[in-house]
N, C-alpha and C positions, 0 to 999 in steps of 0.2 A: 671189391664191392664194399667191404667193410670200411675201407679208406674213404670212399665217397660218402657213405652214410655218416662217418665220423666228421667229415668236412661239413656236410649239410647241418649236422647237429651243432657244430661250432658256429656256423653262420647263423643259425637260428638263435643260438644263445646270444651272440653279438647283437643281432637284430632286436632281441628282447631287451638287452641292456640299453640299446639306443632308444627304444620306445619308452623305457622307464625314464631315461634322461629327458626325453622330449616331454613326457607327462609331468615330470617335476618342474621343468622349465615353464611349461604351459601353466601349471598351477601358480608358480611364482609370478608369472606375468599377469595372470588373472587377479591375484591378490594385490599386486601393485596397481593395476588398473582400477580395482575396487577402491583402494586407498585414495588414488587420485580423484576418483569420482566423488568420494565423500568429502575430500578437501575442497573440490570445486563447488560442491553443494553448500558447504559451510560458508565459503567466500560469497557465493551468490546470495545466500540467506542474509549475511551481514550487510551486503550492498543493498539488498532490497529493504532491510530494516532502516538503513540510513536514508534511502530515498523516501520511504514512507514517512519517516520523521520529518524530513524537509517538507514534503507535501502537506502533512498535517499542520505543521507550523504556518505554512503559507495560507492554508485554508482558514486557520484560526485568525490570522492577521486580517484576511479579507473579510471574514465574518465580523470582526470587531470594527473594521472600517465601515462596513455597511450598517452596523448597529449604531455607530456614532453618527453617520449621515442621517439615519432615520430619527434619532433623538433630536438632532439639530433641526431637521425639517419639521418635526412635530412641535418643537419648542417655538419655532417661527410661526407656525399655524396658530398655536395657542396665544402667542403674543398678538397676532393680527386679530384674532377673535376678541381678545380682551380690549384691544384698541378700538375695534368696531363697537363693542358693547359700551365702552366708556364714552365714545363720541355720540352714540345714539341712545344713551340711557334715558335722557329726558324725553325723547320722542317715544321710546318704548313704553315708558311710564304713562305718558299722555294717552297713547293708543290703548293701553290696558284700561285706563280709567274711562275712556270713551266707550269701550266695549262693555264695561260693567254698567255704566250709566245708561246705555241704550236700551237695556232690557226693561 
């Protein structure tokens, strides 16, 4: 009976050693996985920063193009108004004088 108990005790000790080894391996795997996740996170962050920089640059370029188009459009409108004013200056002056003298 002592022999059976001794064998069971040895089996239990071996099982404990195996479990300790498994726990150590599991911890090492968890640490490796955590390290990999951190690396992946850093890579993704760098990629996202790059993409955001590209998008920001594109948006700034589009905004500048739109601003330039608006400036050109406004300049043309101002030129047209000045042209109309110059063509009709005499008529406008005459109409103003007529309005003043009607009273």
